Every structure is written in structure tokens, then in C-alpha cells.
Phi, psi and omega in degrees: 000137182282166177300322181298314183298317180296316180299315178298316180298315181299319180293319183289324178294319176298320180294321182297318179296320178300330183271355193300318181295326185284331186300328181298329183269357182243160175289155180302321184293316183295317181296314184299319183296311178298321182295316182294320178297313180293321176300318182294320176299316179296318179299319176301316181295317184284329186287339183284115182296143180301330184261012185298326179232056181296333184243151184215151177283116183289146174296146174291154179273006185206159177295160182302322186277355188297334182265008172298151358274006191277323172230122188281154182301315178301319178298312182298320180294314181288323182292318180281312189277335182253300184295302182301316182301325178292321176298320179296313178301321181285326178288327176294321178294320181294332184251008182301133177083000181255164176298139180289130178235135178303143187299328177294313182293333179295340186288323190304311183255029188296325181293319180290330183290344177109168182306320182297318177285320184295311185286314186276320176294320174296316181295326178288311177304309185303316182289319178298324175292319184294312181305314191282345178272358181250161184205160176306148186309320181291323177289318180300321180297331183272345185285156190230145168285128180294161179302318178298313179295318180303317180298317179294319177300313179296324179294318186272328187234344181107315178190167179298319180298320180291326177297314180299317181296319175298319181295315178297322178293320180295327186272351184297154180306322181290337180269317178240091185286133181078217185263148179169201182218157178236136189226147160255125188234152170272125179225105187066237182252019180223168173262144178230147177260127185224142175244140180230144178279157173053235179250022176291156171214164185290354176283342184276126178295127178103348180282314175241171180308317180228154173291132179237163184244105182297142175239345181210135181212147177233128176280121179243018166298152179295333180292347179279345187211349195295325180303322185266316190257349186048241181270013183266061183300316179305322178294320175300315185296311183294326179287333183299330178305335181291342181244011179280124179271097185289341172297312179294316176302321177294321175296316177305314180297316179297322179293314184299316185289332179277317187268345183056045182209170180288164179282125177290150182234159178284148175098000000 
């Protein structure tokens, strides 16, 4: 008998004892009906695993239309409410009945855990990370690269403009074929530019030579841009800089360099 069955039996037996005095005053049929109704309610409460919905799609920090004209509202709504929600539903299904693990911690051994965790756990983390590094264009324009991050960018790429150019080249269809992500990561004492296929990310052991910690990432799956840009991925990439929140990216850099760990995400 499973722990769940034992717990349920104990609850139902206790409930039956509590009803014993009442049973004498009721007909057998009435009592049985009430007992079964109350027992079913208790069973439902007990039977739901604590980790059945361990992960959730976080609300956006801005309205769907807030990133216009660079990312359109219909794309944001479908991307967030449908695509991200599907990854969350699937990772909850894949981990049902297992000990709850923070989505960040789940990344490290995702390849060993199998395709369901790798694809859906990665999809959840990547998207939760992606939403929070963006902001409405007017807010993004006022955001600043911190002095520490600027120093790291200059050391690794030469300048912010050179980093952007290298990033755009790495995200181009010829460089990252099909679906995937492009990242700026902390690796040791430098920044590295990395492209990953599908929903992989550099936090996953085995995806890159060494585990790295992303501070900036771009989704280049077609569902992220096709409604507005169709096959013009380079235009989407270059326009995306207009909604990057450099305050958040700088926070990510500060966190990673201090903690030597990945950035936690909501959801």
C-alpha cells in the first residue's frame, strides 16, 4: 500500500469514527450518502501531489503590447500564454510525484534526466529568464550598462557595439540553424558568446565545454518573431536591442559574479 493510500485510509477511518454517534440517528442510506460525499472531498484533497504544479508561468512585468513596435502584442501573448505555458505543463507532468526541485537547479543535470526535462525544463527556465530581461522601449532606453559589466564587455569583446555585432552574427540563421537561443555568459573571469539548439542553455552540463552562467539571452525560435518579421530574423535581432533592459542585465552580471551560480527566475 502506498503512502498516499495509507494517509487516505487513516483520514477516512478517523472520519468514520467521528460519524459513529450520528449513524444511530440516521438511516443507513442517508449516512452512507453523507459519508461518501465527505470521504470523496477528503480523498480529493489528499490525492493531489504537492509537486503536481511545482512550476508556473510567471506573469509578465509589463503588458503584452508594451514592447511595441519592436515585438508585437499578438506574438507576446501567444509566446507567453501558449508556448511557455506548454513547457510548464509538460515539465510539471514530467516531474509529477518526484521531489520538487527549483527550476534553476533542474538545469544542471537536465541532459541526464532525459528529453522531457531537458526540453521542457529548459524551455521554462529560458523563457522566464527572457521575459524579465526586457522592458518597454522608453524604459529600456534609460537603462544603463553598469561600470562592472561595461569593463567585462570591453575586456571580452572590445566594446558594447562590438559585442552586439558579434551577438547578431551568432544569432543569424546561417550561424544558428533552426531553432535555439543565443547567450552572453559569464565563464570564469570573462564573458563568452554561446549559441544553443532548441531549449538547451549553458547551465546544462554537457551542452557547452563547461557550465556557464547566462546574463543575457535571445530566443530565435520562429514563434518568437514570425508574426511580425516572417523570415527576417536579422531584423528581429537588431530591433530587439531596443527592449533590452540593461539594468536587469547588469543585475544578472552582478549576481553571477558574486554567487558563481545561475540567475534565479520567477515561476
